[in-house]
PDB file as gemmi writes it, atoms N, CA and C in Angstrom:
CRYST1    1.000    1.000    1.000  90.00  90.00  90.00 P 1                      
ATOM      1  N   UNK A   1       7.546 -40.951  -3.656  1.00  0.00           N  
ATOM      2  CA  UNK A   1       8.209 -41.729  -4.676  1.00  0.00           C  
ATOM      3  C   UNK A   1       8.028 -41.024  -6.023  1.00  0.00           C  
ATOM      4  N   UNK A   2       9.117 -40.852  -6.737  1.00  0.00           N  
ATOM      5  CA  UNK A   2       9.090 -40.181  -8.032  1.00  0.00           C  
ATOM      6  C   UNK A   2       9.016 -41.187  -9.162  1.00  0.00           C  
ATOM      7  N   UNK A   3       8.460 -40.740 -10.261  1.00  0.00           N  
ATOM      8  CA  UNK A   3       8.397 -41.551 -11.464  1.00  0.00           C  
ATOM      9  C   UNK A   3       9.406 -41.023 -12.465  1.00  0.00           C  
ATOM     10  N   UNK A   4       9.993 -41.908 -13.228  1.00  0.00           N  
ATOM     11  CA  UNK A   4      10.957 -41.475 -14.229  1.00  0.00           C  
ATOM     12  C   UNK A   4      10.297 -40.685 -15.353  1.00  0.00           C  
ATOM     13  N   UNK A   5       8.976 -40.683 -15.395  1.00  0.00           N  
ATOM     14  CA  UNK A   5       8.253 -39.939 -16.422  1.00  0.00           C  
ATOM     15  C   UNK A   5       7.594 -38.675 -15.871  1.00  0.00           C  
ATOM     16  N   UNK A   6       7.952 -38.294 -14.646  1.00  0.00           N  
ATOM     17  CA  UNK A   6       7.337 -37.145 -13.990  1.00  0.00           C  
ATOM     18  C   UNK A   6       7.524 -35.859 -14.794  1.00  0.00           C  
ATOM     19  N   UNK A   7       8.738 -35.586 -15.209  1.00  0.00           N  
ATOM     20  CA  UNK A   7       9.053 -34.368 -15.956  1.00  0.00           C  
ATOM     21  C   UNK A   7       8.281 -34.351 -17.277  1.00  0.00           C  
ATOM     22  N   UNK A   8       8.280 -35.474 -17.996  1.00  0.00           N  
ATOM     23  CA  UNK A   8       7.539 -35.564 -19.251  1.00  0.00           C  
ATOM     24  C   UNK A   8       6.045 -35.370 -19.029  1.00  0.00           C  
ATOM     25  N   UNK A   9       5.533 -35.915 -17.952  1.00  0.00           N  
ATOM     26  CA  UNK A   9       4.106 -35.791 -17.651  1.00  0.00           C  
ATOM     27  C   UNK A   9       3.725 -34.332 -17.412  1.00  0.00           C  
ATOM     28  N   UNK A  10       4.533 -33.603 -16.679  1.00  0.00           N  
ATOM     29  CA  UNK A  10       4.257 -32.186 -16.422  1.00  0.00           C  
ATOM     30  C   UNK A  10       4.243 -31.408 -17.735  1.00  0.00           C  
ATOM     31  N   UNK A  11       5.209 -31.671 -18.606  1.00  0.00           N  
ATOM     32  CA  UNK A  11       5.251 -30.989 -19.903  1.00  0.00           C  
ATOM     33  C   UNK A  11       4.017 -31.333 -20.733  1.00  0.00           C  
ATOM     34  N   UNK A  12       3.634 -32.602 -20.714  1.00  0.00           N  
ATOM     35  CA  UNK A  12       2.452 -33.025 -21.452  1.00  0.00           C  
ATOM     36  C   UNK A  12       1.192 -32.335 -20.970  1.00  0.00           C  
ATOM     37  N   UNK A  13       1.060 -32.212 -19.664  1.00  0.00           N  
ATOM     38  CA  UNK A  13      -0.110 -31.532 -19.090  1.00  0.00           C  
ATOM     39  C   UNK A  13      -0.121 -30.064 -19.519  1.00  0.00           C  
ATOM     40  N   UNK A  14       1.031 -29.413 -19.497  1.00  0.00           N  
ATOM     41  CA  UNK A  14       1.109 -28.005 -19.924  1.00  0.00           C  
ATOM     42  C   UNK A  14       0.631 -27.850 -21.363  1.00  0.00           C  
ATOM     43  N   UNK A  15       1.093 -28.716 -22.241  1.00  0.00           N  
ATOM     44  CA  UNK A  15       0.704 -28.639 -23.654  1.00  0.00           C  
ATOM     45  C   UNK A  15      -0.777 -28.966 -23.817  1.00  0.00           C  
ATOM     46  N   UNK A  16      -1.251 -29.990 -23.130  1.00  0.00           N  
ATOM     47  CA  UNK A  16      -2.671 -30.354 -23.241  1.00  0.00           C  
ATOM     48  C   UNK A  16      -3.595 -29.250 -22.733  1.00  0.00           C  
ATOM     49  N   UNK A  17      -3.217 -28.615 -21.631  1.00  0.00           N  
ATOM     50  CA  UNK A  17      -4.066 -27.561 -21.069  1.00  0.00           C  
ATOM     51  C   UNK A  17      -4.141 -26.338 -21.975  1.00  0.00           C  
ATOM     52  N   UNK A  18      -3.091 -26.076 -22.742  1.00  0.00           N  
ATOM     53  CA  UNK A  18      -3.097 -24.910 -23.622  1.00  0.00           C  
ATOM     54  C   UNK A  18      -3.563 -25.245 -25.039  1.00  0.00           C  
ATOM     55  N   UNK A  19      -3.749 -26.513 -25.350  1.00  0.00           N  
ATOM     56  CA  UNK A  19      -4.183 -26.920 -26.687  1.00  0.00           C  
ATOM     57  C   UNK A  19      -5.470 -26.221 -27.152  1.00  0.00           C  
ATOM     58  N   UNK A  20      -6.493 -26.084 -26.306  1.00  0.00           N  
ATOM     59  CA  UNK A  20      -7.714 -25.398 -26.763  1.00  0.00           C  
ATOM     60  C   UNK A  20      -7.480 -23.936 -27.167  1.00  0.00           C  
ATOM     61  N   UNK A  21      -6.396 -23.349 -26.711  1.00  0.00           N  
ATOM     62  CA  UNK A  21      -6.107 -21.960 -27.078  1.00  0.00           C  
ATOM     63  C   UNK A  21      -5.826 -21.812 -28.573  1.00  0.00           C  
ATOM     64  N   UNK A  22      -5.504 -22.906 -29.233  1.00  0.00           N  
ATOM     65  CA  UNK A  22      -5.278 -22.893 -30.685  1.00  0.00           C  
ATOM     66  C   UNK A  22      -6.501 -22.334 -31.410  1.00  0.00           C  
ATOM     67  N   UNK A  23      -7.684 -22.653 -30.937  1.00  0.00           N  
ATOM     68  CA  UNK A  23      -8.907 -22.227 -31.607  1.00  0.00           C  
ATOM     69  C   UNK A  23      -9.397 -20.867 -31.139  1.00  0.00           C  
ATOM     70  N   UNK A  24      -8.790 -20.341 -30.083  1.00  0.00           N  
ATOM     71  CA  UNK A  24      -9.166 -19.012 -29.595  1.00  0.00           C  
ATOM     72  C   UNK A  24      -8.316 -17.913 -30.235  1.00  0.00           C  
ATOM     73  N   UNK A  25      -7.172 -18.305 -30.771  1.00  0.00           N  
ATOM     74  CA  UNK A  25      -6.240 -17.329 -31.329  1.00  0.00           C  
ATOM     75  C   UNK A  25      -6.190 -17.376 -32.841  1.00  0.00           C  
ATOM     76  N   UNK A  26      -4.994 -17.214 -33.362  1.00  0.00           N  
ATOM     77  CA  UNK A  26      -4.820 -17.134 -34.811  1.00  0.00           C  
ATOM     78  C   UNK A  26      -4.205 -18.401 -35.393  1.00  0.00           C  
ATOM     79  N   UNK A  27      -4.384 -19.525 -34.756  1.00  0.00           N  
ATOM     80  CA  UNK A  27      -3.891 -20.782 -35.305  1.00  0.00           C  
ATOM     81  C   UNK A  27      -2.381 -20.919 -35.247  1.00  0.00           C  
ATOM     82  N   UNK A  28      -1.849 -21.022 -34.066  1.00  0.00           N  
ATOM     83  CA  UNK A  28      -0.405 -21.125 -33.864  1.00  0.00           C  
ATOM     84  C   UNK A  28       0.168 -22.356 -34.562  1.00  0.00           C  
ATOM     85  N   UNK A  29      -0.462 -23.488 -34.399  1.00  0.00           N  
ATOM     86  CA  UNK A  29       0.062 -24.726 -34.984  1.00  0.00           C  
ATOM     87  C   UNK A  29       0.028 -24.701 -36.513  1.00  0.00           C  
ATOM     88  N   UNK A  30      -0.872 -23.908 -37.069  1.00  0.00           N  
ATOM     89  CA  UNK A  30      -0.981 -23.824 -38.527  1.00  0.00           C  
ATOM     90  C   UNK A  30       0.065 -22.906 -39.137  1.00  0.00           C  
ATOM     91  N   UNK A  31       0.830 -22.234 -38.300  1.00  0.00           N  
ATOM     92  CA  UNK A  31       1.878 -21.328 -38.783  1.00  0.00           C  
ATOM     93  C   UNK A  31       3.238 -21.846 -38.332  1.00  0.00           C  
ATOM     94  N   UNK A  32       3.565 -23.058 -38.774  1.00  0.00           N  
ATOM     95  CA  UNK A  32       4.776 -23.752 -38.354  1.00  0.00           C  
ATOM     96  C   UNK A  32       6.065 -22.968 -38.469  1.00  0.00           C  
ATOM     97  N   UNK A  33       6.363 -22.379 -39.638  1.00  0.00           N  
ATOM     98  CA  UNK A  33       7.622 -21.636 -39.759  1.00  0.00           C  
ATOM     99  C   UNK A  33       7.722 -20.459 -38.789  1.00  0.00           C  
ATOM    100  N   UNK A  34       6.621 -19.739 -38.595  1.00  0.00           N  
ATOM    101  CA  UNK A  34       6.630 -18.622 -37.644  1.00  0.00           C  
ATOM    102  C   UNK A  34       6.809 -19.126 -36.213  1.00  0.00           C  
ATOM    103  N   UNK A  35       6.162 -20.222 -35.899  1.00  0.00           N  
ATOM    104  CA  UNK A  35       6.293 -20.815 -34.570  1.00  0.00           C  
ATOM    105  C   UNK A  35       7.725 -21.270 -34.330  1.00  0.00           C  
ATOM    106  N   UNK A  36       8.320 -21.890 -35.325  1.00  0.00           N  
ATOM    107  CA  UNK A  36       9.718 -22.332 -35.206  1.00  0.00           C  
ATOM    108  C   UNK A  36      10.644 -21.143 -34.988  1.00  0.00           C  
ATOM    109  N   UNK A  37      10.395 -20.040 -35.684  1.00  0.00           N  
ATOM    110  CA  UNK A  37      11.235 -18.841 -35.493  1.00  0.00           C  
ATOM    111  C   UNK A  37      11.056 -18.241 -34.104  1.00  0.00           C  
ATOM    112  N   UNK A  38       9.890 -18.428 -33.510  1.00  0.00           N  
ATOM    113  CA  UNK A  38       9.653 -17.917 -32.152  1.00  0.00           C  
ATOM    114  C   UNK A  38      10.326 -18.793 -31.098  1.00  0.00           C  
ATOM    115  N   UNK A  39      10.331 -20.094 -31.325  1.00  0.00           N  
ATOM    116  CA  UNK A  39      10.852 -21.029 -30.326  1.00  0.00           C  
ATOM    117  C   UNK A  39      12.351 -21.265 -30.462  1.00  0.00           C  
ATOM    118  N   UNK A  40      12.880 -21.233 -31.675  1.00  0.00           N  
ATOM    119  CA  UNK A  40      14.286 -21.583 -31.915  1.00  0.00           C  
ATOM    120  C   UNK A  40      15.290 -20.786 -31.070  1.00  0.00           C  
ATOM    121  N   UNK A  41      15.159 -19.463 -30.979  1.00  0.00           N  
ATOM    122  CA  UNK A  41      16.148 -18.734 -30.153  1.00  0.00           C  
ATOM    123  C   UNK A  41      16.140 -19.171 -28.690  1.00  0.00           C  
ATOM    124  N   UNK A  42      14.948 -19.404 -28.152  1.00  0.00           N  
ATOM    125  CA  UNK A  42      14.837 -19.864 -26.764  1.00  0.00           C  
ATOM    126  C   UNK A  42      15.499 -21.226 -26.622  1.00  0.00           C  
ATOM    127  N   UNK A  43      15.211 -22.116 -27.537  1.00  0.00           N  
ATOM    128  CA  UNK A  43      15.766 -23.464 -27.518  1.00  0.00           C  
ATOM    129  C   UNK A  43      17.293 -23.434 -27.572  1.00  0.00           C  
ATOM    130  N   UNK A  44      17.836 -22.660 -28.484  1.00  0.00           N  
ATOM    131  CA  UNK A  44      19.293 -22.614 -28.655  1.00  0.00           C  
ATOM    132  C   UNK A  44      19.975 -21.997 -27.439  1.00  0.00           C  
ATOM    133  N   UNK A  45      19.520 -20.825 -27.036  1.00  0.00           N  
ATOM    134  CA  UNK A  45      20.179 -20.117 -25.919  1.00  0.00           C  
ATOM    135  C   UNK A  45      20.092 -20.917 -24.619  1.00  0.00           C  
ATOM    136  N   UNK A  46      18.908 -21.422 -24.302  1.00  0.00           N  
ATOM    137  CA  UNK A  46      18.765 -22.132 -23.030  1.00  0.00           C  
ATOM    138  C   UNK A  46      19.437 -23.505 -23.041  1.00  0.00           C  
ATOM    139  N   UNK A  47      19.520 -24.140 -24.202  1.00  0.00           N  
ATOM    140  CA  UNK A  47      20.237 -25.410 -24.292  1.00  0.00           C  
ATOM    141  C   UNK A  47      21.718 -25.192 -24.027  1.00  0.00           C  
ATOM    142  N   UNK A  48      22.283 -24.182 -24.663  1.00  0.00           N  
ATOM    143  CA  UNK A  48      23.709 -23.874 -24.433  1.00  0.00           C  
ATOM    144  C   UNK A  48      23.929 -23.524 -22.964  1.00  0.00           C  
ATOM    145  N   UNK A  49      23.057 -22.689 -22.422  1.00  0.00           N  
ATOM    146  CA  UNK A  49      23.147 -22.289 -21.012  1.00  0.00           C  
ATOM    147  C   UNK A  49      23.144 -23.516 -20.098  1.00  0.00           C  
ATOM    148  N   UNK A  50      22.203 -24.415 -20.322  1.00  0.00           N  
ATOM    149  CA  UNK A  50      22.091 -25.613 -19.488  1.00  0.00           C  
ATOM    150  C   UNK A  50      23.295 -26.535 -19.635  1.00  0.00           C  
ATOM    151  N   UNK A  51      23.768 -26.722 -20.852  1.00  0.00           N  
ATOM    152  CA  UNK A  51      24.946 -27.582 -21.059  1.00  0.00           C  
ATOM    153  C   UNK A  51      26.125 -27.033 -20.268  1.00  0.00           C  
ATOM    154  N   UNK A  52      26.360 -25.740 -20.362  1.00  0.00           N  
ATOM    155  CA  UNK A  52      27.461 -25.124 -19.612  1.00  0.00           C  
ATOM    156  C   UNK A  52      27.242 -25.308 -18.112  1.00  0.00           C  
ATOM    157  N   UNK A  53      26.033 -25.061 -17.641  1.00  0.00           N  
ATOM    158  CA  UNK A  53      25.735 -25.182 -16.208  1.00  0.00           C  
ATOM    159  C   UNK A  53      25.929 -26.614 -15.715  1.00  0.00           C  
ATOM    160  N   UNK A  54      25.493 -27.594 -16.505  1.00  0.00           N  
ATOM    161  CA  UNK A  54      25.648 -29.002 -16.109  1.00  0.00           C  
ATOM    162  C   UNK A  54      27.120 -29.384 -16.099  1.00  0.00           C  
ATOM    163  N   UNK A  55      27.851 -29.019 -17.141  1.00  0.00           N  
ATOM    164  CA  UNK A  55      29.271 -29.379 -17.227  1.00  0.00           C  
ATOM    165  C   UNK A  55      30.104 -28.720 -16.128  1.00  0.00           C  
ATOM    166  N   UNK A  56      29.684 -27.549 -15.675  1.00  0.00           N  
ATOM    167  CA  UNK A  56      30.402 -26.860 -14.595  1.00  0.00           C  
ATOM    168  C   UNK A  56      29.940 -27.302 -13.207  1.00  0.00           C  
ATOM    169  N   UNK A  57      28.912 -28.142 -13.166  1.00  0.00           N  
ATOM    170  CA  UNK A  57      28.420 -28.636 -11.888  1.00  0.00           C  
ATOM    171  C   UNK A  57      27.472 -27.703 -11.166  1.00  0.00           C  
ATOM    172  N   UNK A  58      26.960 -26.688 -11.874  1.00  0.00           N  
ATOM    173  CA  UNK A  58      26.036 -25.734 -11.260  1.00  0.00           C  
ATOM    174  C   UNK A  58      24.592 -26.217 -11.295  1.00  0.00           C  
ATOM    175  N   UNK A  59      24.320 -27.201 -12.116  1.00  0.00           N  
ATOM    176  CA  UNK A  59      22.950 -27.631 -12.346  1.00  0.00           C  
ATOM    177  C   UNK A  59      22.938 -29.129 -12.550  1.00  0.00           C  
ATOM    178  N   UNK A  60      21.910 -29.770 -12.074  1.00  0.00           N  
ATOM    179  CA  UNK A  60      21.773 -31.206 -12.299  1.00  0.00           C  
ATOM    180  C   UNK A  60      20.292 -31.558 -12.323  1.00  0.00           C  
ATOM    181  N   UNK A  61      20.017 -32.794 -12.634  1.00  0.00           N  
ATOM    182  CA  UNK A  61      18.637 -33.259 -12.737  1.00  0.00           C  
ATOM    183  C   UNK A  61      18.463 -34.474 -11.849  1.00  0.00           C  
ATOM    184  N   UNK A  62      17.333 -34.530 -11.166  1.00  0.00           N  
ATOM    185  CA  UNK A  62      17.069 -35.640 -10.273  1.00  0.00           C  
ATOM    186  C   UNK A  62      16.915 -36.904 -11.117  1.00  0.00           C  
ATOM    187  N   UNK A  63      17.784 -37.880 -10.936  1.00  0.00           N  
ATOM    188  CA  UNK A  63      17.769 -39.063 -11.806  1.00  0.00           C  
ATOM    189  C   UNK A  63      16.487 -39.887 -11.729  1.00  0.00           C  
ATOM    190  N   UNK A  64      15.756 -39.790 -10.634  1.00  0.00           N  
ATOM    191  CA  UNK A  64      14.517 -40.551 -10.513  1.00  0.00           C  
ATOM    192  C   UNK A  64      13.341 -39.882 -11.218  1.00  0.00           C  
ATOM    193  N   UNK A  65      13.512 -38.609 -11.642  1.00  0.00           N  
ATOM    194  CA  UNK A  65      12.408 -37.881 -12.267  1.00  0.00           C  
ATOM    195  C   UNK A  65      12.587 -37.744 -13.775  1.00  0.00           C  
ATOM    196  N   UNK A  66      13.632 -38.333 -14.327  1.00  0.00           N  
ATOM    197  CA  UNK A  66      13.874 -38.263 -15.770  1.00  0.00           C  
ATOM    198  C   UNK A  66      14.000 -39.667 -16.340  1.00  0.00           C  
ATOM    199  N   UNK A  67      13.821 -39.768 -17.655  1.00  0.00           N  
ATOM    200  CA  UNK A  67      13.859 -41.077 -18.307  1.00  0.00           C  
ATOM    201  C   UNK A  67      15.267 -41.650 -18.397  1.00  0.00           C  
ATOM    202  N   UNK A  68      16.267 -40.786 -18.363  1.00  0.00           N  
ATOM    203  CA  UNK A  68      17.646 -41.242 -18.526  1.00  0.00           C  
ATOM    204  C   UNK A  68      18.144 -41.104 -19.952  1.00  0.00           C  
ATOM    205  N   UNK A  69      17.255 -40.699 -20.855  1.00  0.00           N  
ATOM    206  CA  UNK A  69      17.678 -40.460 -22.237  1.00  0.00           C  
ATOM    207  C   UNK A  69      18.354 -39.101 -22.288  1.00  0.00           C  
ATOM    208  N   UNK A  70      19.642 -39.096 -22.581  1.00  0.00           N  
ATOM    209  CA  UNK A  70      20.416 -37.859 -22.585  1.00  0.00           C  
ATOM    210  C   UNK A  70      20.745 -37.431 -24.011  1.00  0.00           C  
ATOM    211  N   UNK A  71      20.606 -36.152 -24.278  1.00  0.00           N  
ATOM    212  CA  UNK A  71      20.980 -35.584 -25.568  1.00  0.00           C  
ATOM    213  C   UNK A  71      22.428 -35.122 -25.463  1.00  0.00           C  
ATOM    214  N   UNK A  72      23.260 -35.642 -26.333  1.00  0.00           N  
ATOM    215  CA  UNK A  72      24.676 -35.287 -26.290  1.00  0.00           C  
ATOM    216  C   UNK A  72      25.375 -35.791 -25.046  1.00  0.00           C  
ATOM    217  N   UNK A  73      24.752 -36.726 -24.361  1.00  0.00           N  
ATOM    218  CA  UNK A  73      25.338 -37.267 -23.148  1.00  0.00           C  
ATOM    219  C   UNK A  73      25.291 -36.326 -21.961  1.00  0.00           C  
ATOM    220  N   UNK A  74      24.586 -35.197 -22.114  1.00  0.00           N  
ATOM    221  CA  UNK A  74      24.582 -34.179 -21.070  1.00  0.00           C  
ATOM    222  C   UNK A  74      23.171 -33.834 -20.575  1.00  0.00           C  
ATOM    223  N   UNK A  75      22.295 -33.461 -21.495  1.00  0.00           N  
ATOM    224  CA  UNK A  75      20.969 -32.980 -21.100  1.00  0.00           C  
ATOM    225  C   UNK A  75      19.904 -34.048 -21.270  1.00  0.00           C  
ATOM    226  N   UNK A  76      19.041 -34.182 -20.280  1.00  0.00           N  
ATOM    227  CA  UNK A  76      17.907 -35.092 -20.432  1.00  0.00           C  
ATOM    228  C   UNK A  76      17.008 -34.603 -21.565  1.00  0.00           C  
ATOM    229  N   UNK A  77      16.442 -35.520 -22.304  1.00  0.00           N  
ATOM    230  CA  UNK A  77      15.550 -35.156 -23.407  1.00  0.00           C  
ATOM    231  C   UNK A  77      14.394 -34.302 -22.892  1.00  0.00           C  
ATOM    232  N   UNK A  78      13.993 -34.518 -21.655  1.00  0.00           N  
ATOM    233  CA  UNK A  78      12.912 -33.734 -21.060  1.00  0.00           C  
ATOM    234  C   UNK A  78      13.268 -32.251 -20.991  1.00  0.00           C  
ATOM    235  N   UNK A  79      14.517 -31.952 -20.746  1.00  0.00           N  
ATOM    236  CA  UNK A  79      14.944 -30.557 -20.650  1.00  0.00           C  
ATOM    237  C   UNK A  79      14.855 -29.875 -22.012  1.00  0.00           C  
ATOM    238  N   UNK A  80      15.249 -30.575 -23.050  1.00  0.00           N  
ATOM    239  CA  UNK A  80      15.134 -30.033 -24.405  1.00  0.00           C  
ATOM    240  C   UNK A  80      13.647 -29.813 -24.739  1.00  0.00           C  
ATOM    241  N   UNK A  81      12.826 -30.776 -24.398  1.00  0.00           N  
ATOM    242  CA  UNK A  81      11.388 -30.642 -24.652  1.00  0.00           C  
ATOM    243  C   UNK A  81      10.778 -29.490 -23.848  1.00  0.00           C  
ATOM    244  N   UNK A  82      11.318 -29.238 -22.657  1.00  0.00           N  
ATOM    245  CA  UNK A  82      10.869 -28.104 -21.848  1.00  0.00           C  
ATOM    246  C   UNK A  82      11.073 -26.804 -22.614  1.00  0.00           C  
ATOM    247  N   UNK A  83      12.226 -26.692 -23.295  1.00  0.00           N  
ATOM    248  CA  UNK A  83      12.555 -25.476 -24.036  1.00  0.00           C  
ATOM    249  C   UNK A  83      11.712 -25.320 -25.296  1.00  0.00           C  
ATOM    250  N   UNK A  84      10.956 -26.332 -25.644  1.00  0.00           N  
ATOM    251  CA  UNK A  84      10.003 -26.246 -26.747  1.00  0.00           C  
ATOM    252  C   UNK A  84       8.589 -26.071 -26.194  1.00  0.00           C  
ATOM    253  N   UNK A  85       8.229 -26.891 -25.226  1.00  0.00           N  
ATOM    254  CA  UNK A  85       6.852 -26.910 -24.721  1.00  0.00           C  
ATOM    255  C   UNK A  85       6.442 -25.614 -24.030  1.00  0.00           C  
ATOM    256  N   UNK A  86       7.274 -25.077 -23.191  1.00  0.00           N  
ATOM    257  CA  UNK A  86       6.883 -23.888 -22.429  1.00  0.00           C  
ATOM    258  C   UNK A  86       6.779 -22.654 -23.327  1.00  0.00           C  
ATOM    259  N   UNK A  87       7.738 -22.409 -24.232  1.00  0.00           N  
ATOM    260  CA  UNK A  87       7.512 -21.301 -25.175  1.00  0.00           C  
ATOM    261  C   UNK A  87       6.286 -21.527 -26.062  1.00  0.00           C  
ATOM    262  N   UNK A  88       6.027 -22.755 -26.441  1.00  0.00           N  
ATOM    263  CA  UNK A  88       4.830 -23.065 -27.226  1.00  0.00           C  
ATOM    264  C   UNK A  88       3.577 -22.673 -26.449  1.00  0.00           C  
ATOM    265  N   UNK A  89       3.523 -23.041 -25.185  1.00  0.00           N  
ATOM    266  CA  UNK A  89       2.376 -22.681 -24.342  1.00  0.00           C  
ATOM    267  C   UNK A  89       2.256 -21.162 -24.211  1.00  0.00           C  
ATOM    268  N   UNK A  90       3.379 -20.484 -24.106  1.00  0.00           N  
ATOM    269  CA  UNK A  90       3.365 -19.026 -23.999  1.00  0.00           C  
ATOM    270  C   UNK A  90       2.847 -18.387 -25.287  1.00  0.00           C  
ATOM    271  N   UNK A  91       3.284 -18.880 -26.441  1.00  0.00           N  
ATOM    272  CA  UNK A  91       2.820 -18.344 -27.720  1.00  0.00           C  
ATOM    273  C   UNK A  91       1.323 -18.611 -27.894  1.00  0.00           C  
ATOM    274  N   UNK A  92       0.883 -19.808 -27.545  1.00  0.00           N  
ATOM    275  CA  UNK A  92      -0.548 -20.122 -27.622  1.00  0.00           C  
ATOM    276  C   UNK A  92      -1.367 -19.167 -26.748  1.00  0.00           C  
ATOM    277  N   UNK A  93      -0.896 -18.924 -25.541  1.00  0.00           N  
ATOM    278  CA  UNK A  93      -1.596 -18.027 -24.625  1.00  0.00           C  
ATOM    279  C   UNK A  93      -1.611 -16.603 -25.174  1.00  0.00           C  
ATOM    280  N   UNK A  94      -0.472 -16.140 -25.636  1.00  0.00           N  
ATOM    281  CA  UNK A  94      -0.374 -14.791 -26.189  1.00  0.00           C  
ATOM    282  C   UNK A  94      -1.329 -14.610 -27.368  1.00  0.00           C  
ATOM    283  N   UNK A  95      -1.312 -15.549 -28.285  1.00  0.00           N  
ATOM    284  CA  UNK A  95      -2.157 -15.446 -29.476  1.00  0.00           C  
ATOM    285  C   UNK A  95      -3.640 -15.553 -29.129  1.00  0.00           C  
ATOM    286  N   UNK A  96      -3.984 -16.357 -28.136  1.00  0.00           N  
ATOM    287  CA  UNK A  96      -5.380 -16.458 -27.719  1.00  0.00           C  
ATOM    288  C   UNK A  96      -5.868 -15.139 -27.127  1.00  0.00           C  
ATOM    289  N   UNK A  97      -5.054 -14.540 -26.271  1.00  0.00           N  
ATOM    290  CA  UNK A  97      -5.419 -13.247 -25.678  1.00  0.00           C  
ATOM    291  C   UNK A  97      -5.486 -12.191 -26.770  1.00  0.00           C  
ATOM    292  N   UNK A  98      -4.512 -12.203 -27.655  1.00  0.00           N  
ATOM    293  CA  UNK A  98      -4.489 -11.245 -28.766  1.00  0.00           C  
ATOM    294  C   UNK A  98      -5.715 -11.423 -29.668  1.00  0.00           C  
ATOM    295  N   UNK A  99      -6.099 -12.664 -29.917  1.00  0.00           N  
ATOM    296  CA  UNK A  99      -7.259 -12.929 -30.758  1.00  0.00           C  
ATOM    297  C   UNK A  99      -8.565 -12.490 -30.131  1.00  0.00           C  
ATOM    298  N   UNK A 100      -8.637 -12.515 -28.818  1.00  0.00           N  
ATOM    299  CA  UNK A 100      -9.861 -12.131 -28.096  1.00  0.00           C  
ATOM    300  C   UNK A 100      -9.869 -10.666 -27.684  1.00  0.00           C  
ATOM    301  N   UNK A 101      -8.723 -10.012 -27.682  1.00  0.00           N  
ATOM    302  CA  UNK A 101      -8.630  -8.660 -27.114  1.00  0.00           C  
ATOM    303  C   UNK A 101      -9.515  -7.658 -27.836  1.00  0.00           C  
ATOM    304  N   UNK A 102      -9.752  -7.837 -29.131  1.00  0.00           N  
ATOM    305  CA  UNK A 102     -10.640  -6.940 -29.852  1.00  0.00           C  
ATOM    306  C   UNK A 102     -12.076  -7.052 -29.393  1.00  0.00           C  
ATOM    307  N   UNK A 103     -12.411  -8.175 -28.807  1.00  0.00           N  
ATOM    308  CA  UNK A 103     -13.778  -8.415 -28.337  1.00  0.00           C  
ATOM    309  C   UNK A 103     -13.991  -7.935 -26.904  1.00  0.00           C  
ATOM    310  N   UNK A 104     -12.919  -7.530 -26.256  1.00  0.00           N  
ATOM    311  CA  UNK A 104     -13.002  -7.088 -24.869  1.00  0.00           C  
ATOM    312  C   UNK A 104     -12.844  -5.569 -24.807  1.00  0.00           C  
ATOM    313  N   UNK A 105     -13.834  -4.874 -25.172  1.00  0.00           N  
ATOM    314  CA  UNK A 105     -13.731  -3.424 -25.122  1.00  0.00           C  
ATOM    315  C   UNK A 105     -14.480  -2.897 -23.916  1.00  0.00           C  
ATOM    316  N   UNK A 106     -14.153  -1.709 -23.503  1.00  0.00           N  
ATOM    317  CA  UNK A 106     -14.818  -1.106 -22.342  1.00  0.00           C  
ATOM    318  C   UNK A 106     -16.251  -0.723 -22.668  1.00  0.00           C  
ATOM    319  N   UNK A 107     -16.530  -0.515 -23.937  1.00  0.00           N  
ATOM    320  CA  UNK A 107     -17.857  -0.062 -24.337  1.00  0.00           C  
ATOM    321  C   UNK A 107     -18.842  -1.209 -24.493  1.00  0.00           C  
ATOM    322  N   UNK A 108     -18.328  -2.426 -24.660  1.00  0.00           N  
ATOM    323  CA  UNK A 108     -19.281  -3.456 -24.967  1.00  0.00           C  
ATOM    324  C   UNK A 108     -19.115  -4.639 -24.172  1.00  0.00           C  
TER     325      UNK A 108                                                      
END                                                                             
């Protein structure tokens, strides 16, 4: 049995699991404009891609796994949030590794 909040829950878990990486890296959340510039292209391109795919019948969403709140009458709000949450998690991970990489040398 699926929950209508399943998709949102998965996104929430992804963000929560990567939240501690904020303190391991260079403060991703504290650099809002830079973060927005990193996420915006992904959000725009994939939103357009998904809208076209849904309208052409190539892609759909399981109605029992989404809230039913549609953006523009086409995309579930969860899908838009996916295009924000997953790049956010990727940037957090990248910055955390980058912040620690100087401490991981072969000599020490």
